[in-house]
C-alpha positions, 0 to 999 in steps of 0.5 A, a space after each residue: 500500500 502506498 503511504 508516501 506520494 512524491 511529486 516533481 513540480 515543473 512538468 509534473 505537478 504543474 501544467 504547461 501554463 504553470 498552474 496546478 489544475 483544479 483536478 490535481 488540487 482536489 486529488 492531492 487534498 483527498 489523498 492527504 485526507 486519507 492519511 497518505 503523505 504528499 511531498 513535493 520533490 523539486 529543483 526549485 528553491 523554497 520560495 518558488 515552490 511554495 508560491 505555487 502551492 500557496 496559489 493552489 491552497 495546498 500545504 505539504 512538506 517539500 524537498 527543494 534544491 534537487 535534494 539539498 534541503 528538506 522543509 516541513 509544512 511550516 518552512 523549517 529546513 532539515 536534512 541539509 546537504 550543502 556544497 563545501 565552500 572549497 568545491 563551490 569555489 572550483 565550480 564558480 571558477 569553471 563557470 567564470 571560464 565559460 562565461 556562465 552566470 552562476 544562479 546560486 541557491 542558499 538559505 536566503 533563497 536565490 542568491 547572486 554574486 553579480 549585480 542586478 543588471 547582470 542578473 536581468 541580462 541573464 534572464 533576458 538573453 539566456 533563460 527566457 529564450 531557452 524556456 520559450 523554446 521548450 514551451 515551459 512556463 516558470 514565471 506566469 506574469 512579469 509581477 512574479 518575475 519582479 517579485 523574484 528579483 526583489 528577493 534576490 540576495 546580492 553578494 559583492 563577488 564570489 569571495 564575499 559569498 565564499 567567505 561567509 557562513 551562508 551554506 550553498 545548496 545549489 549552483 545552476 545555469 542556463 545557456 540558450 546555446 546548447 554547445 556552450 552548456 555541453 562544454 560547461 558540463 564536460 568541464 564540471 565533471 572533472 570536479 569531485 564530490 558533486 552531482 550534476 544533472 540537467 532538467 533540459 538540454 539548456 541547463 545544468 544543476 550542481 549540488 553536493 553528491 549527497 544532495 539528490 532527489 532520491 537520497 533526500 526522498 529515502 531519508 525523508 521516508 525513513 523519518 516517517 517510518 515509510 519503506 521504499 515499497 510504500 512510496 510512489 514517485 513521479 517526475 519528467 526530467 533528468 534531475 528526477 532520475 535519482 528517485 525514479 531509478 530507486 526500487 520503490 513501490 511505483 515509479 511513474 514517468 509523465 507522458 511528457 517525460 524524456 525517453 531516459 526517464 520513461 525507460 527507468 519507470 514502472 508506469 507511464 502516466 498521462 502528461 502534465 497537461 492531462 492531469 497525470 498526477 491526479 490520475 495516479 492519485 485517483 488510481 491509488 485511492 481506488 485501489 485502496 478502497 477496493 482493498 478495504 472492501 475486500 478486507 470488510 468482505 473477508 471479516 464478514 465471511 469470518 463472522 458468518 462462519 462462526 454462526 
């Protein structure tokens, strides 16, 4: 029986318009009402993930930064696996060599070692064109984007960040030019103790080797006394592979997932635009109800046998 449902966010829980559909909202709430844990397992930082849950009036625990930090429903962080500053320095040096913008996630949320104008140019010239090419939505409105920018914590250069005690959870970047991102990937793989994955052909996410969605999910489940066989995990992209390749009760790929993701999963769900997460939840609840009916019938049969 499934006791924990773990869902990726972008391309999975969210549809292509960047929303959680009404059907999915109702399904998640019904799942929780039946006592089954629901957790979001995302590459987003806490603020960006919570923004979508708040818009849908949903509350749940979250694994953020692709496994680097887990948060309870109240926003308290635990199970933290940050990048050692020595490794972060190597990563940032490689980024500089390739002219890559360092999109950094820390305990402050989105963090930058450049100025605001450089950040805005990065989104204009790299992120937005890449996202548009993929047909995805990360910011539904310019207001959402402006709110994100207003909350960025700026440091004066990498030494300022590396010299303080602020933990670094993830360093990522996006290049519209795929040749540039591929060259960066080749260079990054020469650094030890890190985990590098991509959610698309245009991006790269780097965390500590112990900060992976799969590792974080198992650690979370253990604290809830939930076994791997009682977990259903669903996702669509490369940073989901560490959890979808685990020996879980059910591993589901969205219909819009990459071929690599589909190959490791036991189930293919409808796409994110066809409420694939809701479909999986409804199936779980239906199976649980069927099992409950069988148990009730069995108990009645035992009672009648005593007559």
